[in-house]
N, C-alpha and C positions, 0 to 999 in steps of 0.2 A: 367403758374402760378400753385402753389400748395397750398394745405391746410394741415398744420401740426396740428394734434390733439394729445393732451397729456391728459391722465387720470391719475392724480397723487394724492398723499396724500394731503388732504386739508391744512395741516400745512405747506406745502412747496410752496403753490400757489404764495405767495408774492415774494419769492426769485426767483422762476422760471420766473415769469412775469418780474422782474427786469433784469434778464439775457437775456430774449427775447428782451426787449427794448434796452439793451446795444448792442445787435447784430444788431440793426438798424431797427427792425420791429415794426410797429405801428398798424397794422390791427389785433387787438387781441380781442377775446371774451372769457369770463370766466363765467362758471355756476357751481354751486354745484350739484353733482350727488351722487347716491348710487352705490357703486361697489359691484358686486356679483361675485361668481366663484373664479377664480384665483386671482382676485384683493382683495379678502377678507383678512383682517389683523386680525389674531386671538387676538392680543393685544388690538385692539380698535374695537371690534365687537359690533354690536347692533342687537337685535332680533326684527323682524318685522312680524306682521301678514299680512301686506299689500304685502310684498315681499315673504312671506312664507319661511322664513329662516333668515340667518345671512347676514349682509352687513356691509360695511365700508363707512364712509362719505369721498367722494373724490371731486376733482375739475376737470372739463373738460376745458381745454384751447385750443382754436382754433386760429390758426395764418394763415392769408393769406399772402403768400410771393412769391418772385421771385424764379424761379428754382435754381438759383445760391446760394440762402440763405438756402436751405434745410439742407445740412450737418451741417452747423454751428448751426442752430436751434436745430437739433436733439442732437448734442453734448452738447449744453447748457442745454437742458431739462434733459438729462440723468445725467449730472454732478450735477445739482442743485436740482434734484428731487429724488435722490436715497439714501436709507439707507442700501442697501444690504440685506434687509429682505423681506419676502413674503408680498405682498400687496403694493409694491412700485408703481405699475401701468403699463401703456403701452403708447407708442408713435407710431403714424403711419402717413403716408403721402398719400394724395389723390390728383388726378389731378383736376384742376379747368379749365373748358372749357371757362368760360366767367364770367366777373365781371364788375360792373358799380357802379359809385358813384351815390347815390340816388339824391342828391341835384342838381348836374350839368349834370348828364347823361353821363359823360366821361367814357370810357370803356378801358379795357386792363390795361397796366402797369401804366396808369394815376391814378389808385386807390391808388397807393403807394405814391403819391405826395400830 
């Protein structure tokens, strides 16, 4: 199992989530975050004393998926989340050693059903 994490422009979250769902994935979490550093979008910047600088409002989307789904997910996220400008975000993949459904206790690929 893998976790695909995308930090993208907040305006594209809905479109990216739809693309992920169309790819057949349902284990999705989304949270709004602040992007600093290379994720900074000079056209939509905010100044913050809390973060001591400039930041952009972003969405972090996390998807739990089967190993075989990683390439399709990455392509869907890149296709639907990019403007070809600075601040489009980043997508990365992490290994998942173990996962379980909280309600039933089922583990492994059972979490996808």
